[in-house]
C-alpha positions, -999 to +999 in steps of 0.1 A: +000-001+000+010+036-007+020+060+021+017+091-001-015+101+017-012+132+037-045+127+055-037+096+077-039+118+109-075+125+102-085+089+105-105+079+136-118+047+151-154+049+138-186+030+141-205+023+108-235+047+103-256+018+088-254-019+077-257-008+041-256+025+022-272+050+046-289+071+017-299+041-003-316+024+027-336+056+034-346+057-004-353+020-007-327+019-035-299-007-042-261-004-043-231-024-058-204-022-031-200-001+001-174+022+013-170+035+050-157+070+058-128+067+082-134+102+095-171+099+107-182+064+099-207+071+071-215+041+049-222+049+012-223+031-020-193+031-044-190+047-078-201+015-096-235+021-079-259+044-096-261+069-066-223+071-058-232+082-021-196+075-009-181+101-033-210+124-027-203+122+011-166+132+003-176+161-018-201+173+009-179+170+038-144+170+026-137+137+045-109+124+025-103+086+035-126+057+030-122+019+035-141-010+016-170-020+037-171-053+018-164-087+035-129-100+027-118-066+013-091-047+033-081-015+015-084+023+021-086+051-005-077+088-001-099+109-024-077+140-021-044+124-028-059+097-051-039+069-035-045+036-016-034+039+020 
């Protein structure tokens, strides 16, 4: 994994906001994969999902680092530095 992310100090020990995409669950919609914000715990759907709630959360809050919220996946992504961390 890359260490070129300058936002690692913003990562917190977070609790997932939902057991699926928070916004899609409220709308009764579906998602493809899930991402969890490592700043506040928001769970949103990935960019392969039609609603792209994880990226919308980043644009709305500026929270830069997410991790996969999929079973068996263990990676993190920084939206600002565009790198895996």
